[in-house]
C-alpha positions as YAML, in Angstrom:
chain: A
units: angstrom
residues:
- id: 1
  name: MET
  ca: [0.25, -0.02, -0.14]
- id: 2
  name: HIS
  ca: [2.61, 2.51, 0.99]
- id: 3
  name: ALA
  ca: [4.88, 1.91, -2.08]
- id: 4
  name: ALA
  ca: [1.66, 2.32, -4.32]
- id: 5
  name: LEU
  ca: [0.70, 5.58, -2.41]
- id: 6
  name: GLY
  ca: [4.35, 6.91, -2.49]
- id: 7
  name: ALA
  ca: [4.50, 5.98, -6.50]
- id: 8
  name: VAL
  ca: [1.24, 8.25, -7.59]
- id: 9
  name: THR
  ca: [2.23, 10.98, -5.04]
- id: 10
  name: GLY
  ca: [5.79, 11.33, -6.31]
- id: 11
  name: ASP
  ca: [4.20, 11.28, -9.89]
- id: 12
  name: TRP
  ca: [2.16, 14.03, -9.25]
- id: 13
  name: LEU
  ca: [4.60, 16.41, -7.52]
- id: 14
  name: LEU
  ca: [7.24, 15.75, -9.92]
- id: 15
  name: GLY
  ca: [5.87, 13.60, -12.45]
- id: 16
  name: ARG
  ca: [6.16, 15.75, -15.18]
- id: 17
  name: ARG
  ca: [9.88, 16.23, -14.65]
- id: 18
  name: LEU
  ca: [11.33, 12.87, -13.82]
- id: 19
  name: GLY
  ca: [9.05, 10.95, -15.90]
- id: 20
  name: ASN
  ca: [9.01, 7.32, -14.45]
- id: 21
  name: ARG
  ca: [11.46, 7.84, -12.25]
- id: 22
  name: ALA
  ca: [9.22, 9.99, -10.31]
- id: 23
  name: LEU
  ca: [7.21, 6.86, -9.62]
- id: 24
  name: ALA
  ca: [10.25, 4.67, -8.40]
- id: 25
  name: TRP
  ca: [11.48, 7.52, -6.10]
- id: 26
  name: GLY
  ca: [8.45, 8.38, -4.83]
- id: 27
  name: ALA
  ca: [7.72, 4.18, -4.23]
- id: 28
  name: PHE
  ca: [11.30, 4.09, -2.30]
- id: 29
  name: PHE
  ca: [10.64, 7.20, 0.14]
- id: 30
  name: GLY
  ca: [6.95, 5.67, 0.42]
- id: 31
  name: VAL
  ca: [8.13, 3.04, 2.37]
- id: 32
  name: LEU
  ca: [11.02, 4.96, 4.17]
- id: 33
  name: PRO
  ca: [9.30, 5.80, 7.41]
- id: 34
  name: GLY
  ca: [8.59, 2.08, 7.94]
- id: 35
  name: LEU
  ca: [12.03, 0.86, 7.88]
- id: 36
  name: GLY
  ca: [12.90, 2.58, 11.33]
- id: 37
  name: VAL
  ca: [11.52, -0.41, 12.77]
- id: 38
  name: PHE
  ca: [14.26, -2.65, 11.44]
- id: 39
  name: VAL
  ca: [16.77, -0.65, 12.81]
- id: 40
  name: ALA
  ca: [15.22, -0.64, 16.09]
- id: 41
  name: GLY
  ca: [15.44, -4.57, 15.65]
- id: 42
  name: PHE
  ca: [19.01, -4.49, 16.74]
- id: 43
  name: PHE
  ca: [17.58, -3.26, 20.08]
- id: 44
  name: ASP
  ca: [15.31, -4.97, 22.58]
- id: 45
  name: THR
  ca: [11.42, -5.48, 21.96]
- id: 46
  name: ALA
  ca: [10.44, -2.08, 24.27]
- id: 47
  name: ARG
  ca: [12.61, -0.02, 21.58]
- id: 48
  name: GLU
  ca: [11.37, -1.44, 18.76]
- id: 49
  name: LEU
  ca: [7.95, -1.21, 20.03]
- id: 50
  name: ALA
  ca: [8.22, 2.60, 20.20]
- id: 51
  name: ALA
  ca: [9.83, 3.03, 16.99]
- id: 52
  name: GLU
  ca: [7.16, 1.52, 14.81]
- id: 53
  name: ARG
  ca: [4.83, 4.29, 13.85]
- id: 54
  name: GLY
  ca: [7.12, 6.49, 16.07]
- id: 55
  name: ALA
  ca: [9.73, 9.05, 15.58]
- id: 56
  name: SER
  ca: [9.92, 8.38, 11.79]
- id: 57
  name: HIS
  ca: [6.12, 9.33, 11.58]
- id: 58
  name: SER
  ca: [6.60, 12.69, 13.49]
- id: 59
  name: LEU
  ca: [6.31, 16.17, 11.96]
- id: 60
  name: LEU
  ca: [9.76, 17.32, 12.99]
- id: 61
  name: VAL
  ca: [11.48, 14.30, 11.46]
- id: 62
  name: MET
  ca: [9.73, 14.62, 8.57]
- id: 63
  name: ALA
  ca: [10.82, 18.07, 8.15]
- id: 64
  name: LEU
  ca: [14.52, 17.93, 9.07]
- id: 65
  name: GLY
  ca: [14.62, 14.38, 7.13]
- id: 66
  name: SER
  ca: [12.80, 16.04, 3.95]
- id: 67
  name: TRP
  ca: [15.72, 18.93, 4.34]
- id: 68
  name: GLY
  ca: [18.58, 16.51, 4.64]
- id: 69
  name: ILE
  ca: [17.69, 14.67, 1.68]
- id: 70
  name: ALA
  ca: [16.96, 17.13, -0.72]
- id: 71
  name: GLN
  ca: [20.75, 18.33, -0.58]
- id: 72
  name: ALA
  ca: [21.55, 14.93, -2.05]
- id: 73
  name: LEU
  ca: [18.80, 14.91, -4.59]
- id: 74
  name: VAL
  ca: [19.18, 18.41, -6.03]
- id: 75
  name: LYS
  ca: [22.79, 17.20, -7.20]
- id: 76
  name: LEU
  ca: [21.31, 13.73, -8.61]
- id: 77
  name: TRP
  ca: [18.71, 15.56, -10.27]
- id: 78
  name: ARG
  ca: [20.87, 18.45, -11.52]
- id: 79
  name: ARG
  ca: [20.11, 18.11, -15.65]
- id: 80
  name: GLU
  ca: [16.40, 18.35, -14.63]
- id: 81
  name: ASN
  ca: [17.19, 21.52, -12.69]
- id: 82
  name: ILE
  ca: [15.08, 20.45, -9.61]
- id: 83
  name: THR
  ca: [15.56, 23.11, -6.90]
- id: 84
  name: LYS
  ca: [16.39, 22.42, -3.12]
- id: 85
  name: ARG
  ca: [12.77, 23.30, -2.48]
- id: 86
  name: GLN
  ca: [11.14, 21.15, -4.80]
- id: 87
  name: ALA
  ca: [13.25, 17.91, -4.19]
- id: 88
  name: GLY
  ca: [12.38, 18.64, -0.35]
- id: 89
  name: GLY
  ca: [8.80, 19.09, -1.22]
- id: 90
  name: PHE
  ca: [8.93, 16.26, -3.19]
- id: 91
  name: VAL
  ca: [10.09, 13.88, -0.12]
- id: 92
  name: PHE
  ca: [7.97, 15.59, 2.64]
- id: 93
  name: GLY
  ca: [4.76, 15.44, 0.51]
- id: 94
  name: VAL
  ca: [5.60, 11.40, 0.12]
- id: 95
  name: TRP
  ca: [6.20, 10.88, 3.53]
- id: 96
  name: ALA
  ca: [3.62, 12.57, 4.62]
- id: 97
  name: ALA
  ca: [1.03, 10.68, 2.43]
- id: 98
  name: HIS
  ca: [2.55, 7.67, 4.15]
- id: 99
  name: VAL
  ca: [2.11, 8.73, 7.69]
- id: 100
  name: ALA
  ca: [-1.36, 10.07, 6.78]
- id: 101
  name: VAL
  ca: [-2.62, 6.48, 5.97]
- id: 102
  name: ASP
  ca: [-1.04, 5.22, 9.26]
- id: 103
  name: CYS
  ca: [-3.23, 8.06, 10.92]
- id: 104
  name: PHE
  ca: [-5.88, 6.51, 9.08]
- id: 105
  name: SER
  ca: [-5.66, 3.01, 10.96]
- id: 106
  name: VAL
  ca: [-6.68, 1.96, 14.48]
- id: 107
  name: LYS
  ca: [-2.91, 2.31, 15.89]
- id: 108
  name: GLY
  ca: [-2.23, 5.33, 14.33]
- id: 109
  name: ALA
  ca: [1.24, 7.37, 14.27]
- id: 110
  name: ALA
  ca: [2.94, 9.69, 16.99]
- id: 111
  name: LEU
  ca: [2.82, 12.99, 14.50]
- id: 112
  name: PHE
  ca: [3.51, 15.22, 17.49]
- id: 113
  name: TRP
  ca: [6.86, 13.24, 18.73]
- id: 114
  name: PRO
  ca: [8.65, 14.18, 20.83]
- id: 115
  name: VAL
  ca: [6.05, 16.66, 22.48]
- id: 116
  name: SER
  ca: [3.58, 13.82, 22.58]
- id: 117
  name: GLN
  ca: [3.80, 9.70, 22.45]
- id: 118
  name: THR
  ca: [0.16, 9.57, 21.74]
- id: 119
  name: ARG
  ca: [-0.54, 8.06, 18.35]
- id: 120
  name: LEU
  ca: [-3.07, 10.12, 16.40]
- id: 121
  name: ALA
  ca: [-5.42, 7.43, 15.22]
- id: 122
  name: PHE
  ca: [-8.75, 8.17, 13.12]
- id: 123
  name: ALA
  ca: [-9.58, 4.59, 12.92]
- id: 124
  name: PHE
  ca: [-11.80, 4.36, 9.36]
- id: 125
  name: LEU
  ca: [-9.39, 2.24, 7.30]
- id: 126
  name: ASP
  ca: [-7.82, -1.08, 7.75]
- id: 127
  name: SER
  ca: [-4.11, -0.66, 7.26]
- id: 128
  name: GLY
  ca: [-4.17, -4.11, 5.08]
- id: 129
  name: ASP
  ca: [-7.12, -3.02, 2.81]
- id: 130
  name: VAL
  ca: [-6.94, -4.03, -0.56]
- id: 131
  name: LEU
  ca: [-9.78, -2.41, -2.05]
- id: 132
  name: PHE
  ca: [-7.79, 0.79, -0.97]
- id: 133
  name: ALA
  ca: [-4.38, -0.27, -2.44]
- id: 134
  name: LEU
  ca: [-5.77, -2.12, -5.63]
- id: 135
  name: PRO
  ca: [-6.69, 1.08, -7.20]
- id: 136
  name: MET
  ca: [-3.37, 2.81, -6.78]
- id: 137
  name: VAL
  ca: [-1.33, -0.27, -7.98]
- id: 138
  name: VAL
  ca: [-3.43, -0.20, -11.09]
- id: 139
  name: ALA
  ca: [-2.74, 3.39, -11.78]
- id: 140
  name: VAL
  ca: [0.75, 3.01, -11.07]
- id: 141
  name: MET
  ca: [0.90, -0.10, -14.00]
- id: 142
  name: ILE
  ca: [-0.90, 2.29, -16.23]
- id: 143
  name: ARG
  ca: [1.80, 5.27, -15.56]
- id: 144
  name: VAL
  ca: [4.50, 2.60, -16.16]
- id: 145
  name: ILE
  ca: [3.18, 1.26, -19.24]
- id: 146
  name: GLN
  ca: [1.78, 3.74, -21.06]
- id: 147
  name: ARG
  ca: [3.90, 6.70, -22.04]
- id: 148
  name: GLU
  ca: [2.88, 10.32, -22.95]
- id: 149
  name: PRO
  ca: [2.90, 11.27, -26.36]
- id: 150
  name: ALA
  ca: [5.30, 13.57, -27.49]
- id: 151
  name: VAL
  ca: [3.71, 17.57, -27.33]
- id: 152
  name: LYS
  ca: [3.17, 18.86, -31.36]
- id: 153
  name: LYS
  ca: [3.53, 21.94, -32.36]
- id: 154
  name: THR
  ca: [1.79, 23.88, -34.88]
- id: 155
  name: ARG
  ca: [2.78, 27.29, -35.60]
- id: 156
  name: GLY
  ca: [4.16, 28.07, -32.60]
- id: 157
  name: LYS
  ca: [1.47, 26.91, -30.60]
- id: 158
  name: SER
  ca: [1.61, 23.63, -28.39]
- id: 159
  name: VAL
  ca: [-0.90, 20.89, -29.06]
- id: 160
  name: ALA
  ca: [-1.94, 18.86, -25.95]
- id: 161
  name: PRO
  ca: [-1.54, 15.06, -25.75]
- id: 162
  name: ALA
  ca: [-4.16, 12.64, -26.14]
- id: 163
  name: ALA
  ca: [-5.38, 12.51, -22.40]
- id: 164
  name: SER
  ca: [-7.43, 9.01, -22.59]
- id: 165
  name: HIS
  ca: [-4.65, 7.48, -20.69]
- id: 166
  name: ARG
  ca: [-4.50, 10.01, -18.31]
- id: 167
  name: ARG
  ca: [-8.00, 10.26, -17.47]
- id: 168
  name: ARG
  ca: [-7.66, 6.41, -16.80]
- id: 169
  name: TYR
  ca: [-4.85, 7.04, -14.56]
- id: 170
  name: VAL
  ca: [-6.47, 9.77, -12.81]
- id: 171
  name: GLY
  ca: [-9.97, 7.87, -12.30]
- id: 172
  name: TRP
  ca: [-8.01, 4.87, -10.95]
- id: 173
  name: LEU
  ca: [-6.90, 7.45, -8.13]
- id: 174
  name: CYS
  ca: [-10.13, 8.75, -7.61]
- id: 175
  name: ALA
  ca: [-11.37, 5.48, -6.79]
- id: 176
  name: SER
  ca: [-8.80, 4.84, -4.21]
- id: 177
  name: ALA
  ca: [-10.07, 8.34, -2.67]
- id: 178
  name: LEU
  ca: [-13.67, 7.83, -2.98]
- id: 179
  name: TYR
  ca: [-13.20, 4.16, -1.30]
- id: 180
  name: ALA
  ca: [-11.58, 6.31, 1.73]
- id: 181
  name: LEU
  ca: [-14.16, 8.86, 2.06]
- id: 182
  name: THR
  ca: [-16.63, 6.08, 1.89]
- id: 183
  name: CYS
  ca: [-15.17, 4.26, 4.78]
- id: 184
  name: LEU
  ca: [-15.15, 7.55, 6.71]
- id: 185
  name: GLY
  ca: [-18.62, 7.93, 5.94]
- id: 186
  name: LEU
  ca: [-19.65, 4.76, 7.28]
- id: 187
  name: LYS
  ca: [-17.62, 5.19, 10.32]
- id: 188
  name: PHE
  ca: [-20.11, 8.17, 11.35]
- id: 189
  name: TRP
  ca: [-23.18, 6.10, 10.45]
- id: 190
  name: VAL
  ca: [-22.01, 3.08, 12.74]
- id: 191
  name: THR
  ca: [-20.51, 4.85, 15.38]
- id: 192
  name: ALA
  ca: [-24.09, 6.52, 15.68]
- id: 193
  name: GLY
  ca: [-25.42, 3.19, 16.32]
- id: 194
  name: PHE
  ca: [-22.65, 2.27, 18.81]
- id: 195
  name: GLN
  ca: [-23.66, 5.72, 20.76]
- id: 196
  name: ALA
  ca: [-27.45, 5.14, 20.36]
- id: 197
  name: ASP
  ca: [-26.90, 1.83, 22.35]
- id: 198
  name: LEU
  ca: [-24.91, 3.02, 24.79]
- id: 199
  name: ALA
  ca: [-27.54, 5.62, 25.62]
- id: 200
  name: ARG
  ca: [-30.43, 3.09, 25.75]
- id: 201
  name: ARG
  ca: [-28.20, 1.26, 28.62]
- id: 202
  name: GLY
  ca: [-27.50, 4.65, 30.41]
- id: 203
  name: LEU
  ca: [-23.92, 4.04, 30.06]
- id: 204
  name: VAL
  ca: [-21.55, 7.09, 30.02]
- id: 205
  name: PRO
  ca: [-17.92, 6.01, 28.62]
- id: 206
  name: GLN
  ca: [-14.61, 7.94, 29.40]
- id: 207
  name: ARG
  ca: [-13.50, 7.34, 25.78]
- id: 208
  name: GLN
  ca: [-14.53, 5.15, 22.88]
- id: 209
  name: THR
  ca: [-12.93, 4.30, 19.54]
- id: 210
  name: GLN
  ca: [-14.70, 2.64, 16.32]
- id: 211
  name: SER
  ca: [-12.40, 0.89, 13.57]
- id: 212
  name: PRO
  ca: [-13.33, -1.91, 10.73]
- id: 213
  name: ALA
  ca: [-13.36, -5.10, 12.19]
- id: 214
  name: GLY
  ca: [-11.42, -6.58, 9.16]
- id: 215
  name: ALA
  ca: [-10.11, -5.39, 6.25]
- id: 216
  name: SER
  ca: [-13.58, -4.22, 4.81]
- id: 217
  name: PRO
  ca: [-15.71, -1.37, 5.74]
- id: 218
  name: LEU
  ca: [-18.88, -3.71, 6.01]
- id: 219
  name: PHE
  ca: [-18.22, -4.79, 9.71]
- id: 220
  name: TRP
  ca: [-17.00, -2.61, 12.29]
- id: 221
  name: ARG
  ca: [-15.78, -2.84, 16.19]
- id: 222
  name: ALA
  ca: [-16.24, -0.63, 19.11]
- id: 223
  name: VAL
  ca: [-14.19, -0.55, 22.19]
- id: 224
  name: VAL
  ca: [-15.36, 1.68, 25.01]
- id: 225
  name: ASP
  ca: [-13.58, 2.72, 27.96]
- id: 226
  name: HIS
  ca: [-15.21, 2.71, 31.18]
- id: 227
  name: GLY
  ca: [-12.23, 3.12, 33.65]
- id: 228
  name: ASP
  ca: [-11.42, -0.46, 35.11]
- id: 229
  name: GLN
  ca: [-13.20, -2.13, 32.41]
- id: 230
  name: PHE
  ca: [-13.89, -2.28, 28.22]
- id: 231
  name: ARG
  ca: [-16.62, -3.20, 26.72]
- id: 232
  name: VAL
  ca: [-16.12, -4.58, 22.80]
- id: 233
  name: GLY
  ca: [-19.09, -4.66, 20.42]
- id: 234
  name: TYR
  ca: [-19.51, -5.25, 16.74]
- id: 235
  name: ARG
  ca: [-22.04, -3.63, 14.22]
- id: 236
  name: SER
  ca: [-22.54, -4.69, 10.41]
- id: 237
  name: VAL
  ca: [-23.18, -1.28, 8.37]
- id: 238
  name: PHE
  ca: [-26.59, -2.60, 7.01]
- id: 239
  name: GLU
  ca: [-28.10, -2.25, 10.69]
- id: 240
  name: LEU
  ca: [-30.07, 0.47, 11.87]
- id: 241
  name: PRO
  ca: [-29.13, 2.73, 14.79]
- id: 242
  name: SER
  ca: [-31.79, 1.36, 16.82]
- id: 243
  name: SER
  ca: [-30.34, -2.23, 16.41]
- id: 244
  name: PRO
  ca: [-28.79, -3.34, 19.83]
- id: 245
  name: VAL
  ca: [-25.25, -4.25, 20.45]
- id: 246
  name: ARG
  ca: [-24.25, -7.23, 22.31]
- id: 247
  name: TRP
  ca: [-21.05, -6.00, 24.57]
- id: 248
  name: THR
  ca: [-18.28, -8.06, 25.72]
- id: 249
  name: VAL
  ca: [-16.98, -7.13, 28.87]
- id: 250
  name: TYR
  ca: [-13.31, -7.23, 29.45]
- id: 251
  name: PRO
  ca: [-11.76, -6.32, 32.94]
- id: 252
  name: LYS
  ca: [-8.74, -4.28, 32.62]
- id: 253
  name: GLY
  ca: [-6.70, -5.82, 35.18]
- id: 254
  name: GLU
  ca: [-4.34, -3.13, 36.24]
- id: 255
  name: ALA
  ca: [-3.76, -4.86, 39.47]
- id: 256
  name: ALA
  ca: [-1.46, -7.03, 37.48]
- id: 257
  name: LEU
  ca: [0.74, -4.37, 36.56]
- id: 258
  name: ALA
  ca: [1.26, -3.60, 40.37]
- id: 259
  name: LYS
  ca: [4.64, -4.95, 40.85]
- id: 260
  name: VAL
  ca: [6.24, -3.95, 37.31]
- id: 261
  name: ALA
  ca: [4.71, -0.25, 36.75]
- id: 262
  name: GLY
  ca: [8.16, 1.07, 36.89]
- id: 263
  name: LEU
  ca: [9.42, -0.70, 34.32]
- id: 264
  name: ARG
  ca: [10.60, 0.85, 31.08]
- id: 265
  name: GLU
  ca: [9.00, -1.81, 28.78]
- id: 266
  name: VAL
  ca: [5.50, -1.34, 30.87]
- id: 267
  name: LYS
  ca: [5.74, 2.71, 30.12]
- id: 268
  name: THR
  ca: [6.53, 1.95, 26.75]
- id: 269
  name: ILE
  ca: [3.55, -0.16, 25.94]
- id: 270
  name: MET
  ca: [1.03, 2.26, 27.85]
- id: 271
  name: ALA
  ca: [2.34, 4.95, 25.51]
- id: 272
  name: VAL
  ca: [2.23, 3.00, 22.30]
- id: 273
  name: THR
  ca: [-1.39, 1.52, 23.17]
- id: 274
  name: ASP
  ca: [-2.52, 4.84, 24.44]
- id: 275
  name: GLY
  ca: [-4.18, 3.10, 27.48]
- id: 276
  name: TRP
  ca: [-6.13, 0.34, 25.68]
- id: 277
  name: TRP
  ca: [-4.46, -2.31, 27.29]
- id: 278
  name: LEU
  ca: [-5.58, -5.52, 29.36]
- id: 279
  name: ALA
  ca: [-3.21, -6.85, 31.81]
- id: 280
  name: ARG
  ca: [-3.41, -10.42, 33.88]
- id: 281
  name: PRO
  ca: [-0.81, -11.93, 36.04]
- id: 282
  name: HIS
  ca: [2.17, -14.23, 34.82]
- id: 283
  name: ALA
  ca: [4.54, -16.08, 36.91]
- id: 284
  name: LYS
  ca: [7.14, -14.42, 35.65]
- id: 285
  name: GLY
  ca: [5.76, -10.73, 35.73]
- id: 286
  name: ALA
  ca: [3.01, -9.98, 33.63]
- id: 287
  name: TRP
  ca: [1.11, -10.38, 30.47]
- id: 288
  name: VAL
  ca: [-0.12, -7.10, 28.76]
- id: 289
  name: GLY
  ca: [-2.62, -7.33, 25.26]
- id: 290
  name: ASP
  ca: [-3.49, -4.24, 23.02]
- id: 291
  name: LEU
  ca: [-7.22, -4.38, 22.92]
- id: 292
  name: ARG
  ca: [-7.68, -1.88, 19.85]
- id: 293
  name: PRO
  ca: [-7.18, -4.33, 16.65]
- id: 294
  name: PRO
  ca: [-9.87, -6.66, 16.24]
- id: 295
  name: GLU
  ca: [-9.26, -9.92, 18.11]
- id: 296
  name: PHE
  ca: [-9.00, -13.27, 16.53]
- id: 297
  name: ARG
  ca: [-11.82, -15.70, 17.43]
- id: 298
  name: THR
  ca: [-12.06, -19.16, 17.18]
- id: 299
  name: TRP
  ca: [-15.30, -21.65, 17.73]
- id: 300
  name: GLY
  ca: [-15.62, -24.92, 18.92]
- id: 301
  name: SER
  ca: [-12.84, -25.16, 21.47]
- id: 302
  name: LYS
  ca: [-15.67, -25.59, 23.88]
- id: 303
  name: LYS
  ca: [-19.13, -25.82, 23.11]
- id: 304
  name: GLY
  ca: [-21.28, -22.66, 22.67]
- id: 305
  name: MET
  ca: [-17.96, -20.87, 23.46]
- id: 306
  name: VAL
  ca: [-16.13, -18.16, 21.18]
- id: 307
  name: ASP
  ca: [-12.49, -17.28, 22.25]
- id: 308
  name: SER
  ca: [-11.00, -14.24, 21.90]
- id: 309
  name: ARG
  ca: [-7.18, -14.06, 21.36]
- id: 310
  name: LEU
  ca: [-5.32, -10.55, 20.90]
- id: 311
  name: VAL
  ca: [-3.37, -9.56, 17.76]
- id: 312
  name: ASP
  ca: [-0.71, -7.91, 19.91]
- id: 313
  name: SER
  ca: [0.15, -8.92, 23.39]
- id: 314
  name: TRP
  ca: [3.44, -9.37, 25.26]
- id: 315
  name: VAL
  ca: [4.91, -11.11, 28.72]
- id: 316
  name: ILE
  ca: [7.07, -8.94, 30.90]
- id: 317
  name: ASP
  ca: [9.76, -11.27, 32.28]
- id: 318
  name: THR
  ca: [11.63, -9.80, 35.01]
- id: 319
  name: ASP
  ca: [13.46, -12.44, 35.50]
- id: 320
  name: SER
  ca: [15.39, -12.34, 32.28]
- id: 321
  name: GLN
  ca: [18.83, -10.92, 32.09]
- id: 322
  name: GLY
  ca: [18.14, -9.70, 28.36]
- id: 323
  name: ASP
  ca: [15.30, -8.34, 26.95]
- id: 324
  name: ARG
  ca: [12.29, -8.31, 29.28]
- id: 325
  name: LEU
  ca: [9.55, -7.99, 26.76]
- id: 326
  name: ARG
  ca: [8.44, -11.32, 24.58]
- id: 327
  name: ARG
  ca: [5.71, -10.67, 21.95]
- id: 328
  name: GLY
  ca: [3.16, -13.38, 22.39]
- id: 329
  name: TYR
  ca: [1.99, -15.84, 19.75]
- id: 330
  name: VAL
  ca: [-0.17, -14.45, 16.89]
- id: 331
  name: GLU
  ca: [-2.32, -16.68, 14.91]
- id: 332
  name: ASP
  ca: [-3.85, -16.10, 11.50]
- id: 333
  name: ALA
  ca: [-7.38, -15.09, 11.94]
- id: 334
  name: ALA
  ca: [-8.08, -15.34, 8.05]
- id: 335
  name: THR
  ca: [-9.33, -18.86, 8.54]
- id: 336
  name: THR
  ca: [-12.30, -20.00, 6.05]
- id: 337
  name: GLU
  ca: [-14.76, -20.50, 9.42]
- id: 338
  name: TYR
  ca: [-13.70, -17.01, 10.72]
- id: 339
  name: LEU
  ca: [-14.33, -15.43, 6.95]
- id: 340
  name: LYS
  ca: [-17.76, -17.49, 6.51]
- id: 341
  name: ARG
  ca: [-18.71, -16.36, 10.25]
- id: 342
  name: MET
  ca: [-17.77, -12.52, 9.89]
- id: 343
  name: LEU
  ca: [-19.85, -12.58, 6.39]
- id: 344
  name: ALA
  ca: [-22.92, -14.28, 8.03]
- id: 345
  name: ARG
  ca: [-23.03, -11.66, 10.75]
- id: 346
  name: VAL
  ca: [-22.43, -8.82, 8.10]
- id: 347
  name: VAL
  ca: [-26.03, -9.95, 6.58]
- id: 348
  name: GLY
  ca: [-27.77, -10.04, 9.98]
- id: 349
  name: LYS
  ca: [-27.38, -13.58, 11.11]
- id: 350
  name: ARG
  ca: [-26.02, -12.62, 14.88]
- id: 351
  name: GLU
  ca: [-25.79, -16.18, 16.16]
- id: 352
  name: SER
  ca: [-23.01, -17.19, 13.93]
- id: 353
  name: TRP
  ca: [-20.57, -14.99, 15.03]
- id: 354
  name: GLU
  ca: [-21.75, -14.58, 19.11]
- id: 355
  name: ALA
  ca: [-21.22, -16.98, 21.52]
- id: 356
  name: ASN
  ca: [-20.51, -17.12, 25.35]
- id: 357
  name: PRO
  ca: [-17.02, -15.16, 25.47]
- id: 358
  name: ARG
  ca: [-13.87, -16.09, 26.77]
- id: 359
  name: LEU
  ca: [-10.37, -14.14, 26.29]
- id: 360
  name: ALA
  ca: [-7.92, -16.86, 25.38]
- id: 361
  name: GLY
  ca: [-4.13, -16.75, 24.46]
- id: 362
  name: VAL
  ca: [-2.92, -15.26, 28.05]
- id: 363
  name: ALA
  ca: [0.38, -16.80, 28.37]
- id: 364
  name: GLY
  ca: [0.70, -18.93, 31.51]
- id: 365
  name: SER
  ca: [-3.44, -18.89, 32.05]
- id: 366
  name: LEU
  ca: [-6.36, -20.99, 31.11]
- id: 367
  name: PRO
  ca: [-9.10, -19.31, 28.96]
- id: 368
  name: GLU
  ca: [-10.86, -16.52, 31.23]
- id: 369
  name: PHE
  ca: [-14.44, -16.36, 30.99]
- id: 370
  name: LEU
  ca: [-16.06, -13.19, 30.14]
- id: 371
  name: TYR
  ca: [-19.59, -11.50, 30.72]
- id: 372
  name: ALA
  ca: [-21.30, -10.30, 28.01]
- id: 373
  name: GLU
  ca: [-24.22, -7.39, 27.76]
- id: 374
  name: ASP
  ca: [-27.44, -8.29, 25.12]
...
């Protein structure tokens, strides 16, 4: 996604001056902000976690990095007479496009680092949404394959080249933009339904977030913060605001961090997850999970039960002499059963998706029975 977005952004900024090289350079700078996590990989897990969508996604680093890279690009593009201002604008524009899309996701990006570690997250577009990325990929292919016809001159006047392929190119880009705007509009629609259900129950949350429950804008998930517990619920875009929501209640478990709250690793998790975390006791310290991304759900391990496993989780090992943070095991959610049940839930078959909930996947513990509110 980021490479395709960077390519079309680069072409829009300097395509007329650099030709297809603008696509290539745009794709390179489009993925560059995400490469910082590989550098952090030489350090411990906590620093790697902080680097993911961290400093490299901030306005400060974008501005300084664009200025520094522009010094080299003007020498490389000397024949095209590209100025430092144009080169810097090219890098900043592509970089900003990458960061903007990350801000559209539920995990967000640390746009205001180092002033604030909080990730800015609008949470209306899944970072792996193929329907958003595919039109941009097609647009890049059109731009690479089809060349601009030479501009002809008649009696001193320039004749504009045929623009049919240019219209197709722009059309595919508009498709991506329209899709993103549609996702944003659907978020307002489902948010109204979640809030209406909370109001009917007389619940006033401290904060809440809604995001796509998968790589599709047809199914949405809400996480509601009530201080010492969270509520998680799902809605289809085909449901009216009056439709009830089945909420699963997750105790936050803050007491599990009492003995390790002062560790750097714990502070990093709290900052990166913006407080949307669960904690459970562990023999070596504590288990912590991020509740923002949609959890993996499995059925059939026990009759009438649905097990939820958090995508991002960590074990804090106070006995470790090296890295005290260990990532949890992540399963593949895109099973045939999972997708079938999700599709059935989208069209209104609640029983295919809901069941008596349990929190599974907590290292060192058996599945925990959770309370559900119909």
